[in-house]
C-alpha positions as CSV (number, residue, x, y, z in Angstrom):
1,X,31.6,3.7,-19.4
2,X,33.4,0.4,-19.7
3,X,33.6,-1.3,-23.1
4,X,31.7,-4.2,-21.5
5,X,29.7,-2.9,-18.6
6,X,28.6,-5.1,-15.8
7,X,25.2,-4.9,-14.1
8,X,24.1,-6.7,-10.9
9,X,20.3,-7.4,-10.8
10,X,18.4,-8.6,-7.8
11,X,14.9,-9.9,-8.6
12,X,13.4,-12.0,-5.8
13,X,10.1,-12.9,-7.3
14,X,8.6,-14.4,-10.5
15,X,7.1,-11.2,-11.8
16,X,10.3,-9.2,-11.1
17,X,12.3,-11.9,-13.0
18,X,10.0,-11.5,-16.1
19,X,10.1,-7.7,-16.0
20,X,13.9,-7.6,-15.5
21,X,14.4,-10.0,-18.4
22,X,12.7,-7.7,-20.8
23,X,14.9,-4.8,-19.6
24,X,18.1,-6.9,-20.1
25,X,16.9,-7.9,-23.6
26,X,16.4,-4.2,-24.5
27,X,19.8,-3.2,-23.0
28,X,21.6,-5.8,-25.0
29,X,20.3,-4.2,-28.2
30,X,22.5,-1.3,-27.3
31,X,25.3,-3.2,-25.5
32,X,25.6,-6.7,-26.9
33,X,28.4,-7.7,-24.6
34,X,26.7,-6.6,-21.4
35,X,27.4,-8.8,-18.4
36,X,24.5,-9.3,-16.0
37,X,24.6,-11.4,-12.9
38,X,22.7,-11.7,-9.6
39,X,19.4,-13.1,-8.2
40,X,16.7,-14.1,-10.6
41,X,14.9,-16.9,-12.3
42,X,14.4,-18.7,-15.6
43,X,13.5,-15.5,-17.6
44,X,16.7,-13.7,-16.7
45,X,18.7,-16.9,-17.2
46,X,17.2,-17.1,-20.8
47,X,18.6,-13.7,-21.4
48,X,22.1,-14.8,-20.5
49,X,22.2,-13.6,-16.9
50,X,24.3,-15.6,-14.4
51,X,22.0,-16.7,-11.6
52,X,23.6,-16.7,-8.2
53,X,20.4,-17.4,-6.3
54,X,17.2,-18.6,-7.9
55,X,13.8,-17.0,-7.2
56,X,12.4,-20.4,-6.2
57,X,14.4,-20.1,-2.9
58,X,13.8,-16.3,-2.5
59,X,10.1,-15.9,-2.8
60,X,8.7,-15.6,0.7
61,X,5.5,-13.8,1.8
62,X,4.8,-12.5,5.3
63,X,6.7,-11.3,8.4
64,X,6.7,-14.6,10.2
65,X,7.7,-16.5,7.1
66,X,10.8,-14.3,6.6
67,X,11.8,-14.5,10.3
68,X,11.8,-18.3,10.1
69,X,14.3,-18.1,7.3
70,X,16.5,-15.3,8.7
71,X,19.6,-17.4,8.7
72,X,19.3,-18.2,5.0
73,X,18.7,-14.6,4.0
74,X,21.6,-13.3,6.1
75,X,23.9,-15.8,4.5
76,X,23.0,-14.9,0.9
77,X,23.0,-11.1,1.8
78,X,26.5,-11.3,3.1
79,X,27.6,-13.5,0.2
80,X,26.2,-11.0,-2.3
81,X,28.1,-8.1,-0.6
82,X,31.3,-10.0,-0.8
83,X,30.7,-10.7,-4.5
84,X,30.0,-7.0,-5.2
85,X,33.2,-6.0,-3.5
86,X,35.2,-8.3,-5.8
87,X,33.3,-7.7,-9.1
88,X,32.5,-3.9,-8.6
89,X,29.6,-3.8,-11.1
90,X,28.9,-0.6,-13.0
91,X,25.3,-0.5,-11.9
92,X,23.0,-2.2,-9.4
93,X,19.4,-2.7,-10.5
94,X,17.1,-3.7,-7.7
95,X,13.7,-5.1,-8.9
96,X,10.8,-4.9,-6.4
97,X,11.6,-7.2,-3.4
98,X,12.0,-4.2,-1.1
99,X,12.6,-6.0,2.2
100,X,15.9,-7.4,0.9
101,X,16.7,-4.7,-1.7
102,X,16.5,-1.6,0.3
103,X,18.8,-3.2,2.9
104,X,21.2,-3.9,0.1
105,X,21.0,-0.3,-1.1
106,X,21.8,0.9,2.4
107,X,24.8,-1.4,2.6
108,X,26.0,-0.1,-0.8
109,X,25.8,3.6,0.1
110,X,29.2,5.2,-0.4
111,X,30.4,2.4,-2.6
112,X,30.4,4.6,-5.7
113,X,28.1,2.2,-7.5
114,X,24.8,3.7,-8.8
115,X,21.9,1.9,-7.2
116,X,18.5,2.1,-9.0
117,X,15.3,0.6,-7.7
118,X,12.8,-0.5,-10.3
119,X,9.2,-0.9,-9.1
120,X,8.5,1.3,-6.2
121,X,7.9,-0.3,-2.8
122,X,4.4,0.3,-1.6
123,X,5.5,3.1,0.8
124,X,2.4,5.0,-0.1
125,X,0.4,2.1,1.5
126,X,2.5,1.8,4.7
127,X,5.8,2.9,6.2
128,X,5.8,6.4,4.6
129,X,8.7,7.1,6.9
130,X,10.8,5.0,4.4
131,X,10.5,7.7,1.7
132,X,13.4,9.9,3.0
133,X,15.4,6.8,3.7
134,X,14.9,5.6,0.1
135,X,16.1,9.0,-1.1
136,X,19.2,8.6,1.1
137,X,20.3,5.2,-0.3
138,X,19.0,5.2,-3.9
139,X,20.4,7.0,-6.9
140,X,17.1,6.8,-8.8
141,X,13.7,5.2,-8.6
142,X,11.7,3.9,-11.6
143,X,8.0,3.5,-11.0
144,X,5.4,1.5,-12.8
145,X,2.2,3.4,-11.7
146,X,1.5,6.9,-12.7
147,X,0.4,8.1,-9.2
148,X,3.7,7.0,-7.6
149,X,6.1,9.9,-8.6
150,X,3.8,12.4,-6.8
151,X,4.5,10.5,-3.5
152,X,8.1,11.6,-3.8
153,X,7.6,15.3,-4.6
154,X,9.8,17.4,-2.4
155,X,12.3,14.6,-1.9
156,X,15.8,14.7,-3.3
157,X,15.5,11.5,-5.4
158,X,15.2,11.3,-9.2
159,X,11.9,9.5,-9.8
160,X,10.9,8.3,-13.3
161,X,7.6,6.8,-14.6
162,X,8.7,3.9,-16.9
163,X,5.3,2.7,-17.8
164,X,3.8,-0.6,-16.7
165,X,5.3,-3.7,-18.3
166,X,2.0,-5.7,-18.2
167,X,0.1,-3.3,-20.5
168,X,2.2,-4.3,-23.5
169,X,2.7,-7.9,-22.3
170,X,-1.0,-8.6,-22.1
171,X,-2.2,-6.7,-25.1
172,X,-1.9,-9.6,-27.6
173,X,-2.5,-12.6,-25.4
174,X,-4.7,-15.2,-27.0
175,X,-7.1,-17.4,-25.0
176,X,-5.9,-21.0,-24.4
177,X,-7.5,-23.5,-26.7
178,X,-8.0,-25.9,-23.8
179,X,-11.2,-24.2,-22.8
180,X,-14.4,-25.8,-24.2
181,X,-17.8,-24.2,-24.9
182,X,-19.7,-23.4,-21.7
183,X,-19.0,-21.6,-18.5
184,X,-15.3,-21.2,-17.7
185,X,-13.8,-20.4,-14.2
186,X,-10.1,-19.8,-13.5
187,X,-8.6,-20.2,-10.1
188,X,-5.3,-18.3,-9.7
189,X,-3.6,-19.1,-6.4
190,X,-0.2,-17.3,-7.1
191,X,3.4,-18.5,-7.2
192,X,4.3,-18.6,-3.5
193,X,3.9,-22.0,-1.8
194,X,2.7,-20.6,1.5
195,X,0.2,-18.5,-0.3
196,X,-1.1,-21.6,-2.1
197,X,-1.3,-23.5,1.2
198,X,-3.7,-20.9,2.7
199,X,-5.9,-19.9,-0.2
200,X,-6.2,-22.8,-2.7
201,X,-8.6,-24.9,-0.6
202,X,-11.0,-22.0,-0.1
203,X,-10.8,-21.5,-3.8
204,X,-11.7,-25.1,-4.4
205,X,-14.6,-24.9,-2.0
206,X,-15.9,-21.8,-3.7
207,X,-15.6,-23.6,-7.1
208,X,-17.5,-26.5,-5.6
209,X,-20.4,-24.2,-4.7
210,X,-20.4,-22.7,-8.2
211,X,-20.6,-26.2,-9.7
212,X,-23.8,-26.9,-7.7
213,X,-25.3,-23.9,-9.5
214,X,-23.6,-24.5,-12.9
215,X,-23.1,-28.3,-13.1
216,X,-21.1,-28.2,-16.3
217,X,-18.7,-25.4,-15.3
218,X,-15.1,-25.9,-16.3
219,X,-12.5,-25.2,-13.6
220,X,-8.9,-24.7,-14.5
221,X,-5.9,-23.7,-12.5
222,X,-2.6,-22.3,-13.8
223,X,0.5,-23.5,-12.0
224,X,3.3,-20.9,-12.0
225,X,6.1,-23.6,-11.9
226,X,6.8,-27.2,-11.2
227,X,6.9,-26.7,-7.4
228,X,3.5,-25.0,-7.4
229,X,2.0,-27.7,-9.6
230,X,3.2,-30.4,-7.3
231,X,1.7,-28.5,-4.2
232,X,-1.6,-27.9,-6.0
233,X,-2.0,-31.6,-6.9
234,X,-1.1,-32.6,-3.3
235,X,-3.9,-30.3,-2.0
236,X,-6.4,-31.8,-4.5
237,X,-5.6,-35.3,-3.3
238,X,-8.3,-36.7,-1.0
239,X,-10.7,-33.8,-1.8
240,X,-13.3,-36.1,-3.4
241,X,-16.2,-33.9,-2.4
242,X,-14.8,-31.0,-4.5
243,X,-15.3,-30.6,-8.2
244,X,-12.9,-32.0,-10.8
245,X,-10.3,-29.4,-11.9
246,X,-7.6,-29.2,-14.5
247,X,-4.2,-28.0,-13.4
248,X,-2.3,-26.4,-16.2
249,X,1.5,-25.8,-16.2
250,X,2.2,-22.2,-17.1
251,X,-0.2,-20.4,-19.4
252,X,-1.6,-18.2,-16.7
253,X,-2.4,-15.4,-19.1
254,X,-3.8,-17.5,-21.9
255,X,-5.9,-19.5,-19.4
256,X,-7.2,-16.4,-17.6
257,X,-7.9,-14.6,-20.9
258,X,-10.3,-17.4,-21.9
259,X,-12.1,-17.6,-18.6
260,X,-15.5,-16.0,-18.0
261,X,-14.3,-15.0,-14.5
262,X,-11.5,-15.8,-12.1
263,X,-10.8,-16.1,-8.4
264,X,-7.4,-14.5,-7.9
265,X,-4.9,-14.2,-5.0
266,X,-4.0,-10.6,-4.1
267,X,-0.8,-9.4,-5.8
268,X,0.5,-8.9,-9.3
269,X,-2.0,-11.4,-10.7
270,X,-4.9,-9.1,-9.9
271,X,-3.6,-6.4,-12.2
272,X,-2.6,-9.0,-14.8
273,X,-6.2,-10.4,-14.8
274,X,-7.6,-6.9,-15.1
275,X,-5.5,-6.1,-18.1
276,X,-6.6,-9.4,-19.7
277,X,-10.2,-8.1,-19.3
278,X,-11.4,-11.0,-17.1
279,X,-13.8,-10.2,-14.2
280,X,-12.6,-11.4,-10.8
281,X,-12.8,-11.6,-7.1
282,X,-9.7,-10.9,-5.0
283,X,-8.7,-13.3,-2.2
284,X,-6.1,-12.7,0.5
285,X,-5.1,-14.8,3.4
286,X,-1.9,-14.8,5.4
287,X,-0.6,-15.8,8.8
288,X,-2.3,-14.5,11.9
289,X,0.7,-12.4,12.9
290,X,1.3,-10.9,9.5
291,X,-2.4,-10.0,9.2
292,X,-2.7,-8.5,12.7
293,X,0.4,-6.3,12.1
294,X,-0.6,-5.4,8.6
295,X,-4.2,-4.2,9.4
296,X,-2.7,-1.7,11.9
297,X,-0.2,-0.1,9.6
298,X,-1.7,-0.3,6.0
299,X,-3.0,3.1,5.0
300,X,-4.8,2.4,1.8
301,X,-8.5,1.6,1.3
302,X,-8.0,-1.5,-0.9
303,X,-5.6,-4.4,-1.0
304,X,-6.0,-5.2,-4.8
305,X,-3.8,-3.2,-7.1
306,X,-6.6,-3.1,-9.7
307,X,-8.8,-1.2,-7.2
308,X,-5.9,1.1,-6.1
309,X,-5.3,2.1,-9.7
310,X,-9.0,2.7,-10.2
311,X,-9.2,4.6,-6.9
312,X,-12.4,2.7,-6.1
313,X,-13.5,-0.9,-5.6
314,X,-14.0,-2.5,-9.0
315,X,-13.3,-6.1,-7.9
316,X,-14.7,-7.3,-4.6
317,X,-12.0,-8.2,-2.0
318,X,-12.3,-11.1,0.4
319,X,-9.6,-10.7,3.1
320,X,-8.5,-13.2,5.8
321,X,-11.6,-14.3,7.8
322,X,-14.0,-12.8,5.2
323,X,-12.6,-15.3,2.6
324,X,-15.6,-17.5,3.1
325,X,-16.5,-19.8,0.2
326,X,-20.3,-19.2,0.5
327,X,-19.8,-15.4,0.3
328,X,-17.3,-15.7,-2.5
329,X,-19.5,-18.0,-4.5
330,X,-22.4,-15.6,-4.2
331,X,-20.3,-12.7,-5.5
332,X,-18.7,-14.8,-8.2
333,X,-21.8,-16.4,-9.7
334,X,-23.1,-13.1,-11.4
335,X,-19.7,-12.6,-13.1
336,X,-20.0,-15.9,-15.0
337,X,-22.8,-14.8,-17.3
338,X,-24.0,-11.7,-19.1
339,X,-25.3,-9.7,-16.1
340,X,-25.2,-6.0,-15.2
341,X,-22.7,-6.9,-12.5
342,X,-20.4,-8.4,-15.1
343,X,-20.8,-5.5,-17.5
344,X,-20.1,-3.0,-14.8
345,X,-16.9,-4.7,-13.8
346,X,-15.8,-5.0,-17.5
347,X,-16.2,-1.2,-17.8
348,X,-14.1,-0.7,-14.7
349,X,-11.3,-3.0,-16.0
350,X,-11.1,-1.0,-19.2
351,X,-10.8,2.2,-17.1
352,X,-7.8,0.6,-15.3
353,X,-6.1,-0.2,-18.6
354,X,-6.7,3.4,-19.8
355,X,-4.9,4.8,-16.7
356,X,-1.7,2.9,-17.4
357,X,0.8,3.2,-20.3
358,X,3.1,0.6,-21.8
359,X,6.8,0.4,-21.1
360,X,7.6,-0.2,-24.8
361,X,9.0,-3.7,-24.3
362,X,11.4,-2.6,-21.6
363,X,12.9,0.1,-23.8
364,X,11.7,3.0,-21.6
365,X,13.4,1.6,-18.5
366,X,16.5,0.5,-20.5
367,X,17.0,4.1,-21.7
368,X,17.0,5.4,-18.1
369,X,19.6,2.8,-17.1
370,X,21.8,3.6,-20.1
371,X,21.7,7.3,-19.2
372,X,22.9,6.3,-15.7
373,X,25.7,4.1,-17.1
374,X,26.8,7.0,-19.2
375,X,26.5,9.5,-16.4
376,X,23.8,11.5,-18.3
377,X,21.0,11.2,-15.7
């Protein structure tokens, strides 16, 4: 191993940026002069990584949305390959973001550079034919869900369970002090602008119906970043018939922790909310093309990760045309007070936490990477 090893990290989304940053921090305990560069965001930058492309430009959801930006992604893909050829990093760590990252892994096959994927693509949900392809282009896979290694049994690919980073991250979160006494509702529209454009207004309309039932309900919305906050405020403008809300910059976990219930976009935030112990409804809306293709190929019974981990529906899911404010308000209302429906969901959320294990502050994953760097894996 070089005296100052160099790692390329590709994290294309907000959650991946945060998880990778914890790994880099842990790695630097063992290798203080570690050089890290690649695609990421503010969390990785704070750990000293050189950011070549920022996640604000990389986070895109949906088939049609990716196709519209094909030229941009091809340009940065080709540029990254050129940079790799020059710098020849000792290890490539691909964090989630499978559409881009698995193509990069294929392009690096035969380069002699170990390529490790952290956070397994949801091949168990669709495109199971990708499993042998992943084995062909990856040197190792690190999963965050305990059921995932079984999917790769019989495949020639080292697969590790590194624990789930959110278990530890959410354990000591304290509720935001901005909440006042009374009923508290959080709306969590995610970190992708196109996601916000599709689901935030239905969220607001649902909150408006809740306000008619509970006039003094508090409604707060965490904005993932400045761009999201700007878009959220733009959507709120001119919606005088909807209830007053407070948009809070950051503080997603603290805000959700203090809420009685939440309306949450499908994705990482659903598991995050579950681990924070807050009852929720799950909302998913995408483009017509993406939805029509997706419903034909997805092979799992649930879209919410919290329900997949539980292997049953704990939190109701409102998908595409079913994301109706009237139906959502009727399902949400019982979760805002001490009802049997709320208690049942709380028991289910505790079950989800018990099924996962912590990743020890990134140390578990860092150890796997260090073994790869030393050639011990």
